[in-house]
N, C-alpha and C positions, 0 to 999 in steps of 0.2 A: 347958351348955345342949342343950335339942332341935334334933332335927335338925343337931347336929354331925358327926355321923360321917357322917351321909348325904351331907351336904357333903363332906368331906373324901373319902370314897370315890369321889364323881364326878370330882372333882378329878383324882385320882391317875390315874380311869380314863381321863378326857381326855388328861392328857399321855402316860398308854402309847399312845392311839391314834396321837396326834399322831408320838409317837416312831418307829411303827411305819412310819407315813406318809412321815418323811424320812428313812428309813433311808439308809446309805450306799450300800445296794444296789440302791436304788429309785433315788437320781438322785444331784444336786452342787447344790451351792450354790454362785449364779452372784454375783457382786459386781456391781451397779446403779450403784451410785455410792460416793463416799469422798472427804467435805470435813470443812473445819473449821466450816462455817457451819449452825448447830444449825439456821436457818430453812430454809438449803437444801435439807436433810435431810427436814424433812418437807416441802418440797416436793413432793418426789419419790416420797415414802410417799404422798402427798394422789392425785399422778397415775397412780401403782400402783391404789390404791383405787380410784381412777374407771375404769381399765379392766379391772377386774373380777377382780384379783389378788386371790387369797384372805390375808387379813392375818395368820393363822395360815402360812401358807408363807411369811413374810419375816421376818428377822431383823435387829436393828439390833445393832452393835457397839462399842462405845463403848474406843477404846483410849486410856488417861490418858497423854497425856507428863510429867508433873510440870515438872519444872524446867527439862528439856534441850529438850524437844518441844512444841507447844503439842499439845490434844486433839483428834482425828481418830474423826467418826463414818462407819462404813460398812456400807452398806444391801444388805442381802444376799436374793436369794430362791432359793427351794427349785426347782428344773426337774429333774421327773419323766425318766428315763431310757425312751425310748420302746420299750426292747428287754425290761423290768424284768416286766414284766405276764406275759407268755409265759414259757413252760417253754422255753427253749432250750436 
């Protein structure tokens, strides 16, 4: 398909930029909420987006409980280290 290689290169470049922004030496992932209710998770995401948090700096982890425990959703956001940008 025409343009497919260009699109893939663009997507790969975007993934690399995001990985560089959220590198471990740049900050940490902070848990915002942990819930078993998917509607509550979406409400938290909506509130963060309304507050102006960048969606690319949010992460949703799904912890599958299988038979022993119910599924749990964990919403985290990346918090930049204020000293990461300086040459300390």
